[in-house]
N, C-alpha and C positions, 0 to 999 in steps of 0.2 A: 223440345225444338217435334220432331215428329215422334211418335209415339214406335212406328214400323221401321227397325236398321237404326231409326237415332237414338240419342241418349233419350232419357227421358226427365220428363223437369221436374222440382222439385215437386209442385204440386202434382203430376202423375203418380211419382213415386208415394205421395202421403196417399194419396187416395187407391192407391195397391195397398197400401199397409194398412187400413182403415178395414178394405174389403177384407181384408184375411183376418182381422181381427173381429169384423162379423160372423164371416164364416166360421170360427175357431167356437165363439158364443155360442152361435146358434147351434154346432157340434153338440159342446157339453151341455148345453139348454136339453137336449135329447136327450143326449143319456142319464142326463137327474131325473128323466119324467120317462124313458125307455128302460131303462140299465137296470131297472129290479125285474125284467121278463124274463135277463139274460142270466140274471143271474140263479134265479128259480131255476130254470131249463138245468143248467149245469149241474147244480141240487141233484135233481129230477133224476138227470142221466146217473151220475153215482151212484145214488142213492137206489135204483135199478138195477145199478150191473154189482152192486153190493147182494142184493136182494136175491139176483140169480147164482148167487159164490157161495151162500151159503147149503148146506147138504138138504135135503129132505128128509123131517126123521118115516123113515120105512118100519111096517109090522114086520118084522121076524120073527121067530122062534123065540119065545119070554126062556127065560133062563132059568134052571132047574135050582133047586134050594140044594144046599150041599148037604149030606148026611152026616146028621146029628150021629157021635160017637159017645 
């Protein structure tokens, strides 16, 4: 009958279902095409943070050799 407030007909229900499937297919196609960018960004962020946590080797006093007895 009417779509605004009334029950949906079978045709309207079918159209809504097809529209949802098309939207889902487009979303998954987008992920397949550009998902690698997100994965690369996460790897760069994690790798960058790991590099920040490693201590920098600073030149300090050299160890003195032990006296031989």
